[in-house]
N, C-alpha and C positions, 0 to 999 in steps of 0.2 A: 222627368228622367225617362229616356227611352229604354225599352226592354225588348226581349224577343217575344214573339207570339206564343201564347199558351197552347200546347197541343190539346185538341178536342174542344176548343172554345167556340170559335166561329161567330162570336157576337157581332163583329163588324161586318159579317156576311149576311146577317139576319136583321138586326135592329134598324139600321139606317135605311132611309129611302135613297134612291139614285134617280135624279130628275132628268138625266140625259140618256139617250139611247146607248145601249151597250150590247155586245153580242148576247144573243138569246133573250134579251130584254129590250126590244125595239122601242117600247114606250117608257123605258126606265123600270125601276124596281120599287114597289111599294114598301114602306116601313113595316117591319115585323114579319116579312116573308123571306124565307131563305132564297138566296141567289141561286139561279139555275146552274151556276158553275161550282156550287158547293158539292164536294164529293161525299160519299157515305161516311168516310172517316173524318169529316169536317175540315178538309183541306180544300183550297181553291185550285181548280184545274187550270187556271190562267196564271197562277203565281209564277213570277219570273219570266213571263212571256211578254212580248211587245203588245199583244192584243189586250192585256190586262188594262182596264180603264184607269185613267189618270186619277180619278176620284179615289179609287181603291189604293193606288200606289201612294197617294198623299196621306192616307189615314195610317199613321204610325202608332204602334202600341206604346203606351206609356203607363207609368204607375197610377196616375190620376184616373185615367180612363179604364184601365184593366183591373186595378186592384189586385187582390190575392186569389180571387176565384171568378169563375165564369159568370155567376149571377150578378156580381158587381158590375162587370163589363156590360152585360145586357141592360141592367137598370140604368147605368150611366148613359149609354147610347140612346135608350128609349127617352130619357129625360132631355137629352140634348136635342133629339128629334122634335120633341114637343116644344121645347124652348125656341127653336128656330123655324117652326112651322109658319108659313106666311098667313 
């Protein structure tokens, strides 16, 4: 079930790796490192813009991934990253 992003979470901007070049991350983004587009209030500076990477647009918040608190989302995405690592 889809849901709205939880304010102050940013798990999807930290936990997953991004394997393709994106603005400010020409070699991609390593897992566990905050994206350079993450603002101090934990919002994405590219949200809603055409320059936002497709991989980011495709990651939609949902109850399974996000749970009821930020730590659940971080743990879920870290495990997903480990499970899909080549």
